[in-house]
LUMNUTI-228566 format. One record per residue: x, y, z of N, C-alpha, C in turn. Coordinates in steps of 0.1 Angstrom, whole numbers, padded with zeros to 4 digits, always signed. Example, Ala and Ser with C-alpha at 12.3 -4.5 7.8 and 13.67 -1.06 7.14 Angstrom:
# residues 2
+0132-0057+0078+0123-0045+0078+0132-0033+0078/+0128-0022+0071+0137-0011+0071+0129+0000+0079/
***
This chain:
# residues 310
-0436-0321+0208-0430-0332+0216-0435-0330+0231/-0434-0318+0236-0438-0317+0250-0453-0319+0252/-0461-0315+0243-0476-0317+0244-0479-0332+0243/-0473-0338+0233-0475-0353+0231-0471-0361+0243/-0460-0358+0249-0455-0366+0261-0463-0362+0273/-0468-0350+0274-0475-0346+0286-0490-0349+0286/-0496-0350+0275-0511-0352+0275-0515-0364+0267/-0506-0371+0260-0510-0383+0253-0502-0396+0258/-0489-0394+0261-0481-0406+0264-0478-0407+0279/-0482-0396+0287-0480-0397+0301-0465-0398+0306/-0456-0393+0297-0442-0394+0301-0436-0381+0306/-0443-0370+0304-0439-0358+0309-0450-0352+0317/-0448-0342+0326-0459-0336+0333-0468-0329+0323/-0481-0330+0325-0488-0334+0338-0491-0349+0338/-0485-0357+0330-0487-0372+0330-0500-0377+0326/-0507-0370+0316-0520-0375+0311-0518-0385+0300/-0527-0395+0300-0526-0405+0289-0538-0404+0280/-0535-0402+0267-0545-0401+0257-0557-0392+0260/-0553-0381+0265-0563-0370+0268-0564-0361+0255/-0570-0367+0245-0570-0360+0232-0575-0346+0231/-0587-0344+0238-0593-0331+0238-0584-0321+0243/-0578-0323+0255-0569-0314+0261-0556-0312+0253/-0551-0323+0248-0539-0323+0240-0540-0314+0228/-0551-0314+0221-0552-0305+0209-0555-0291+0213/-0561-0289+0225-0564-0276+0230-0550-0269+0235/-0542-0278+0242-0529-0273+0246-0520-0269+0234/-0521-0278+0224-0514-0274+0211-0518-0261+0206/-0531-0259+0206-0536-0246+0200-0531-0234+0209/-0531-0236+0222-0525-0225+0230-0510-0223+0227/-0503-0234+0225-0489-0232+0221-0487-0225+0208/-0496-0228+0198-0496-0221+0185-0499-0206+0187/-0508-0203+0196-0512-0189+0199-0500-0182+0205/-0493-0188+0215-0481-0183+0221-0470-0180+0211/-0468-0190+0202-0458-0188+0191-0462-0176+0182/-0475-0175+0178-0479-0164+0169-0477-0151+0176/-0481-0150+0188-0480-0137+0195-0465-0133+0197/-0457-0143+0199-0443-0141+0201-0437-0136+0188/-0441-0142+0177-0436-0137+0163-0440-0122+0161/-0452-0119+0164-0457-0105+0162-0449-0095+0172/-0447-0100+0184-0440-0091+0193-0426-0089+0189/-0419-0099+0185-0405-0098+0180-0404-0089+0168/-0413-0091+0158-0412-0083+0146-0415-0068+0149/-0423-0065+0159-0426-0052+0163-0414-0045+0169/-0407-0053+0177-0395-0048+0184-0383-0047+0175/-0381-0058+0167-0370-0059+0158-0374-0063+0144/-0379-0054+0136-0385-0058+0123-0376-0066+0114/-0362-0064+0115-0353-0072+0106-0349-0085+0112/-0353-0089+0124-0350-0102+0129-0357-0113+0121/-0350-0124+0120-0355-0136+0113-0362-0145+0124/-0374-0150+0121-0381-0158+0131-0388-0170+0124/-0388-0181+0131-0395-0193+0125-0398-0202+0136/-0402-0214+0133-0405-0225+0142-0393-0234+0144/-0395-0244+0152-0385-0255+0153-0394-0268+0155/-0396-0275+0145-0405-0287+0145-0398-0300+0142/-0401-0310+0150-0395-0323+0148-0402-0330+0136/-0397-0328+0125-0403-0334+0112-0397-0347+0108/-0405-0357+0108-0402-0370+0103-0410-0374+0091/-0404-0371+0079-0412-0374+0067-0417-0389+0066/-0428-0391+0059-0434-0404+0059-0434-0409+0044/-0431-0423+0043-0432-0430+0030-0443-0440+0031/-0452-0440+0021-0462-0450+0020-0454-0464+0017/-0459-0474+0024-0452-0487+0024-0453-0494+0010/-0463-0490+0003-0465-0497-0010-0472-0487-0020/-0475-0492-0032-0482-0484-0042-0497-0486-0041/-0502-0494-0031-0516-0496-0030-0523-0482-0027/-0534-0479-0033-0540-0466-0030-0543-0464-0015/-0548-0475-0008-0551-0473+0006-0539-0470+0014/-0527-0475+0010-0515-0471+0018-0511-0457+0015/-0512-0453+0002-0509-0439-0002-0518-0429+0006/-0531-0433+0007-0541-0424+0014-0538-0424+0029/-0534-0435+0034-0530-0436+0049-0518-0427+0051/-0509-0426+0042-0497-0417+0043-0501-0403+0043/-0511-0399+0035-0516-0386+0035-0523-0382+0048/-0531-0391+0053-0537-0389+0066-0527-0387+0077/-0516-0396+0077-0506-0395+0087-0499-0381+0087/-0495-0377+0075-0488-0364+0074-0497-0352+0077/-0510-0353+0074-0518-0342+0078-0519-0341+0093/-0520-0352+0100-0521-0352+0115-0508-0351+0123/-0497-0356+0117-0485-0356+0124-0474-0346+0120/-0476-0340+0108-0466-0330+0104-0472-0317+0099/-0481-0318+0089-0487-0306+0084-0496-0299+0094/-0501-0306+0104-0509-0300+0114-0502-0289+0121/-0488-0291+0122-0480-0280+0129-0474-0271+0118/-0468-0276+0108-0461-0267+0098-0471-0258+0091/-0483-0263+0088-0492-0254+0081-0496-0242+0090/-0497-0244+0103-0500-0233+0112-0489-0223+0112/-0477-0228+0113-0465-0219+0113-0464-0211+0100/-0466-0218+0088-0464-0212+0075-0476-0205+0069/-0488-0211+0072-0500-0205+0066-0510-0199+0076/-0508-0202+0088-0517-0197+0099-0531-0204+0099/-0531-0216+0095-0543-0224+0095-0540-0239+0096/-0550-0247+0101-0548-0261+0102-0552-0268+0089/-0546-0280+0086-0551-0287+0074-0566-0291+0075/-0573-0289+0065-0588-0291+0065-0591-0305+0068/-0585-0315+0062-0588-0329+0065-0585-0333+0079/-0574-0328+0085-0571-0331+0099-0582-0325+0108/-0586-0313+0105-0596-0307+0114-0610-0314+0113/-0613-0318+0101-0626-0325+0099-0625-0338+0107/-0614-0345+0107-0613-0357+0114-0614-0355+0129/-0607-0344+0134-0608-0341+0149-0622-0337+0153/-0628-0330+0144-0642-0326+0147-0651-0338+0148/-0649-0348+0139-0657-0361+0140-0655-0368+0153/-0644-0366+0159-0641-0372+0172-0645-0364+0184/-0648-0351+0181-0652-0342+0192-0640-0337+0200/-0628-0336+0193-0616-0332+0200-0609-0320+0194/-0615-0314+0184-0609-0303+0177-0608-0291+0187/-0597-0283+0185-0594-0272+0195-0605-0261+0193/-0608-0255+0205-0617-0243+0205-0609-0230+0202/-0614-0222+0193-0608-0209+0190-0615-0198+0197/-0607-0190+0204-0613-0177+0209-0614-0167+0198/-0622-0157+0200-0624-0146+0190-0610-0140+0187/-0607-0139+0174-0594-0133+0170-0583-0142+0168/-0584-0155+0173-0573-0164+0172-0569-0167+0157/-0579-0169+0149-0576-0172+0134-0568-0160+0128/-0572-0148+0131-0566-0136+0125-0551-0135+0130/-0549-0138+0143-0536-0137+0149-0527-0147+0142/-0532-0160+0141-0524-0170+0135-0520-0167+0120/-0530-0161+0113-0527-0158+0099-0517-0146+0098/-0518-0136+0107-0509-0125+0106-0495-0129+0109/-0494-0138+0120-0480-0142+0124-0474-0151+0113/-0482-0159+0106-0476-0168+0095-0471-0159+0084/-0477-0148+0081-0472-0139+0071-0459-0133+0074/-0455-0133+0086-0442-0127+0090-0431-0138+0093/-0434-0150+0092-0424-0161+0095-0414-0161+0083/-0401-0162+0087-0390-0162+0077-0385-0175+0073/-0386-0185+0081-0380-0198+0078-0388-0209+0085/-0385-0222+0081-0391-0233+0088-0379-0240+0095/-0380-0241+0108-0370-0249+0115-0373-0263+0117/-0363-0272+0115-0366-0286+0115-0356-0293+0124/-0361-0301+0133-0353-0311+0141-0354-0324+0133/-0344-0328+0126-0345-0340+0118-0337-0352+0123/-0343-0363+0125-0336-0375+0130-0340-0388+0122/-0352-0389+0117-0357-0401+0112-0369-0399+0102/-0371-0410+0095-0384-0411+0087-0392-0422+0092/-0404-0424+0086-0412-0435+0090-0419-0441+0077/-0424-0453+0078-0432-0459+0067-0446-0461+0072/-0455-0459+0063-0470-0459+0066-0477-0469+0058/-0486-0476+0065-0495-0486+0059-0509-0484+0064/-0519-0488+0055-0533-0487+0059-0535-0496+0071/-0543-0491+0080-0547-0498+0092-0562-0501+0092/-0567-0513+0091-0581-0516+0091-0588-0512+0104/-0601-0511+0104-0609-0507+0115-0606-0517+0127/-0603-0529+0125-0600-0539+0136-0585-0540+0138/-0578-0531+0133-0563-0531+0134-0557-0526+0147/-0545-0523+0146-0537-0518+0158-0543-0505+0163/-0545-0504+0176-0549-0492+0183-0539-0489+0193/-0528-0481+0190-0517-0479+0199-0511-0465+0196/-0506-0458+0206-0499-0446+0205-0484-0449+0201/-0480-0462+0202-0467-0465+0200-0458-0464+0212/-0452-0475+0217-0444-0474+0229-0429-0472+0224/-0424-0460+0228-0410-0456+0224-0400-0465+0231/-0390-0469+0224-0379-0476+0229-0370-0467+0238/-0370-0469+0251-0362-0460+0260-0351-0468+0266/-0348-0480+0262-0338-0489+0268-0326-0490+0259/-0327-0487+0246-0316-0490+0237-0314-0504+0233/-0325-0512+0236-0325-0526+0231-0333-0527+0218/-0326-0529+0207-0332-0529+0194-0344-0538+0193/-0354-0533+0186-0366-0541+0183-0376-0541+0194/-0375-0532+0204-0385-0531+0215-0395-0520+0213/-0394-0512+0203-0404-0501+0201-0417-0508+0196/-0428-0502+0201-0441-0507+0198-0447-0500+0186/-0454-0507+0177-0460-0501+0165-0471-0491+0169/-0471-0480+0163-0482-0470+0164-0493-0473+0154/-0506-0471+0158-0516-0473+0148-0529-0467+0152/-0537-0461+0142-0550-0456+0144-0560-0464+0136/-0569-0472+0142-0578-0480+0134-0585-0472+0123/-0586-0478+0111-0593-0471+0100-0585-0461+0093/-0573-0458+0098-0564-0448+0092-0550-0453+0088/-0542-0454+0098-0528-0458+0094-0521-0465+0106/-0511-0472+0102-0501-0478+0112-0487-0476+0107/-0478-0477+0116-0464-0473+0113-0454-0484+0115/-0454-0493+0105-0445-0505+0107-0430-0501+0105/-0421-0510+0108-0407-0507+0106-0404-0507+0091/-0395-0499+0087-0390-0498+0073-0379-0508+0072/-0381-0519+0065-0371-0529+0063-0360-0525+0054/-0361-0514+0047-0351-0510+0038-0340-0501+0045/-0342-0498+0057-0333-0488+0064-0327-0494+0077/-0315-0491+0080-0309-0495+0093-0315-0487+0104/-0313-0491+0116-0318-0483+0128-0308-0481+0138/-0310-0471+0147-0302-0470+0159-0306-0480+0169/-0299-0481+0180-0303-0490+0191-0316-0487+0197/-0321-0475+0194-0334-0470+0199-0345-0471+0188/-0342-0479+0178-0352-0482+0167-0355-0470+0159/-0347-0459+0159-0349-0448+0150-0342-0451+0136/-0350-0449+0126-0344-0452+0113-0332-0442+0110/-0322-0448+0103-0311-0439+0099-0313-0437+0084/-0317-0425+0080-0321-0422+0067-0316-0408+0062/-0303-0408+0058-0297-0395+0053-0305-0389+0042/-0310-0397+0032-0317-0391+0021-0331-0385+0026/-0335-0390+0037-0348-0384+0043-0346-0370+0046/-0334-0365+0050-0332-0351+0052-0334-0343+0040/-0328-0348+0029-0331-0341+0016-0345-0341+0012/-0352-0353+0015-0366-0354+0012-0374-0344+0020/-0370-0342+0033-0377-0332+0041-0376-0318+0036/-0364-0315+0032-0361-0301+0026-0369-0299+0013/-0370-0309+0005-0377-0308-0008-0392-0306-0005/-0397-0314+0005-0412-0313+0008-0415-0299+0013/-0407-0294+0022-0409-0281+0028-0408-0270+0018/-0398-0271+0009-0396-0261-0002-0408-0261-0011/-0413-0273-0015-0424-0274-0024-0437-0269-0018/-0439-0272-0005-0452-0269+0002-0453-0254+0007/-0441-0249+0012-0441-0236+0019-0433-0226+0012/-0423-0230+0004-0414-0221-0003-0407-0212+0007/-0403-0218+0019-0396-0210+0029-0381-0215+0030/-0372-0206+0034-0359-0211+0037-0359-0220+0049/-0349-0228+0052-0349-0239+0062-0337-0237+0071/-0340-0239+0084-0329-0241+0094-0330-0255+0099/-0320-0263+0097-0319-0276+0104-0314-0273+0118/-0324-0273+0128-0321-0269+0141-0315-0280+0150/-0318-0293+0146-0312-0304+0152-0310-0315+0142/-0298-0322+0143-0296-0335+0136-0284-0341+0142/-0285-0354+0146-0274-0361+0152-0278-0375+0155/-0268-0383+0161-0270-0397+0163-0269-0400+0178/-0279-0406+0184-0278-0410+0198-0273-0425+0198/-0263-0427+0207-0256-0440+0207-0250-0443+0221/-0247-0456+0223-0239-0460+0234-0225-0457+0231/-0219-0447+0237-0205-0444+0235-0196-0451+0246/-0185-0457+0242-0177-0464+0252-0164-0456+0254/-0160-0454+0266-0147-0448+0269-0137-0458+0270/-0127-0458+0261-0116-0468+0260-0103-0461+0260/-0095-0464+0271-0082-0458+0272-0082-0442+0271/-0093-0437+0277-0094-0422+0278-0099-0416+0265/-0103-0424+0255-0108-0419+0243-0121-0425+0239/-0129-0418+0229-0141-0424+0224-0140-0424+0209/-0140-0436+0203-0139-0437+0189-0153-0439+0183/-0159-0429+0179-0173-0429+0175-0174-0427+0159/-0168-0436+0152-0168-0436+0137-0182-0436+0132/-0191-0443+0139-0205-0444+0135-0212-0430+0135/-0208-0421+0144-0214-0408+0144-0208-0400+0133/-0196-0401+0130-0189-0394+0119-0196-0398+0106/-0198-0411+0104-0205-0416+0092-0219-0411+0091/-0226-0411+0102-0240-0406+0102-0240-0391+0098/-0232-0383+0104-0232-0368+0101-0227-0366+0087/-0217-0373+0083-0211-0371+0069-0222-0374+0059/-0229-0385+0060-0240-0388+0051-0251-0378+0050/-0255-0373+0062-0265-0363+0062-0261-0350+0056/-0249-0346+0059-0244-0333+0053-0243-0335+0037/-0239-0346+0032-0238-0348+0018-0252-0347+0012/-0263-0352+0019-0276-0351+0013-0281-0337+0014/-0277-0330+0025-0281-0316+0026-0275-0307+0015/-0263-0311+0011-0257-0304-0001-0265-0306-0013/-0270-0319-0015-0278-0322-0027-0291-0314-0026/-0297-0312-0014-0309-0304-0012-0306-0290-0017/-0295-0284-0013-0291-0271-0018-0290-0270-0033/-0284-0281-0039-0283-0281-0054-0297-0282-0060/-0307-0288-0053-0320-0289-0057-0328-0276-0057/-0322-0266-0050-0329-0253-0049-0334-0250-0035/-0332-0259-0026-0337-0256-0012-0327-0246-0006/-0333-0236+0001-0325-0226+0007-0322-0229+0022/-0310-0234+0025-0307-0238+0038-0299-0227+0045/-0305-0221+0055-0298-0210+0062-0288-0215+0072/-0291-0227+0078-0282-0232+0089-0283-0247+0091/-0272-0253+0095-0273-0267+0099-0267-0268+0113/-0275-0272+0123-0270-0273+0136-0271-0288+0141/-0259-0292+0146-0259-0306+0150-0264-0307+0165/-0269-0319+0168-0273-0322+0182-0264-0333+0187/-0255-0331+0196-0253-0318+0203-0238-0317+0206/-0234-0305+0211-0220-0303+0214-0215-0312+0225/-0222-0313+0236-0218-0323+0247-0228-0333+0249/-0225-0344+0255-0235-0353+0260-0243-0346+0270/-0256-0350+0272-0264-0343+0281-0275-0352+0287/-0282-0348+0297-0292-0356+0303-0305-0356+0294/-0307-0367+0288-0319-0369+0279-0332-0369+0287/-0342-0362+0282-0355-0361+0290-0362-0375+0290/-0358-0385+0283-0364-0398+0283-0354-0409+0285/-0341-0406+0282-0331-0417+0282-0319-0415+0291/-0320-0405+0300-0309-0402+0310-0296-0400+0303/-0285-0406+0308-0272-0404+0302-0268-0415+0292/-0276-0426+0291-0272-0437+0283-0272-0434+0268/-0281-0426+0264-0282-0422+0250-0274-0409+0247/-0262-0410+0241-0253-0399+0240-0253-0394+0225/-0254-0380+0224-0254-0374+0211-0242-0365+0209/-0234-0362+0219-0224-0351+0219-0211-0354+0211/-0204-0343+0207-0191-0344+0202-0181-0345+0214/-0186-0341+0226-0177-0342+0238-0184-0351+0248/-0176-0361+0252-0181-0371+0262-0181-0365+0276/-0192-0367+0283-0193-0363+0297-0192-0376+0306/-0182-0377+0315-0180-0388+0323-0191-0389+0334/-0202-0395+0331-0213-0397+0340-0219-0410+0338/-0220-0418+0349-0225-0432+0348-0240-0432+0350/-0247-0439+0341-0262-0439+0342-0267-0447+0354/-0261-0459+0356-0267-0468+0367-0262-0464+0381/-0250-0460+0383-0245-0458+0396-0245-0443+0400/-0250-0435+0391-0250-0421+0394-0237-0415+0398/-0226-0420+0391-0213-0416+0394-0205-0411+0382/-0193-0407+0384-0185-0402+0373-0178-0389+0377/-0168-0386+0370-0160-0374+0374-0166-0361+0367/-0175-0363+0358-0180-0352+0350-0170-0346+0341/-0158-0352+0339-0148-0347+0330-0153-0347+0316/-0149-0337+0308-0153-0336+0294-0141-0341+0285/-0145-0350+0276-0135-0356+0268-0139-0356+0253/-0132-0348+0245-0136-0347+0231-0135-0361+0224/-0145-0364+0216-0146-0377+0209-0139-0376+0195/-0137-0387+0188-0131-0386+0175-0140-0377+0166/-0153-0377+0168-0162-0369+0160-0159-0354+0162/-0155-0350+0174-0152-0336+0177-0141-0331+0168/-0130-0338+0166-0119-0334+0158-0123-0334+0143/-0131-0344+0140-0136-0345+0126-0144-0333+0122/-0154-0330+0131-0163-0319+0128-0156-0306+0128/-0146-0304+0137-0138-0292+0137-0132-0290+0123/-0127-0300+0117-0121-0299+0104-0132-0296+0093/-0144-0302+0095-0155-0299+0086-0159-0284+0086/-0159-0278+0098-0162-0264+0100-0151-0256+0094/-0138-0259+0096-0127-0251+0091-0127-0251+0076/-0131-0262+0070-0131-0263+0055-0144-0260+0049/-0154-0255+0057-0167-0252+0052-0174-0264+0045/-0171-0276+0050-0177-0288+0045-0170-0294+0033/-0159-0288+0029-0152-0293+0017-0145-0307+0021/-0140-0308+0033-0134-0320+0038-0143-0328+0047/-0150-0338+0042-0159-0346+0050-0153-0359+0054/
***
């Protein structure tokens, strides 16, 4: 996320736009930092559990056309497995690397990098996943859409721009799924799908390190009635239970987030918390008072009953 927004989308420092060569090199450096951290931790605390935390959005081919299915494979190699394969196997997907080499943007390896990545991967204990949404993938012709995709940062539905790489894939809206005001698909089954894919590909336990709903929450008579957040989390927890029944080993499920917080792209308007923070987006005002939402009391009961009462 931070490398993409910093070197491809120009939304985070250093504010570079589509600097692909540097982007993939910075990612490689981040992988090396992760690998060396894994090795250092295991040396100090051999019994500690360590893994990654990756924003995984599983992809569905939009049709049964072979070209759409292949586009989906290309998308997952470049957008998901490019990271998870390094964490779990210590290597990049071959097809993704061949593609980057053809563009002249593949990362440079220093001597010993490959060995360090491989050694660290052998010591990883779980795959961490920040899960929010899925996407649908369609083949994109050579004269098709060439866009990194403009993210909806206003909360006005339908304003997100379609992402596309000519000759490979494009990412149209999935008409079978509802979306948030920020055009993120709401797909509880996608969480189960993600766990099944990770289990099949890596055979690692899973930590859901983030899952939650960003929404416009309204303070009415000193309360926040966020039934939509309760429904979202309930449906995702139910699908996670099915993933457990399927054989996926889920070590933890962490919601995002306990309180509303300053979003790095959406300020205070997009709220995720169980606890409302009285802060106004436009006027930079508010008491900063903390007010538990309906979802707070609901999730408290979920925890107390270990998920029996949803």
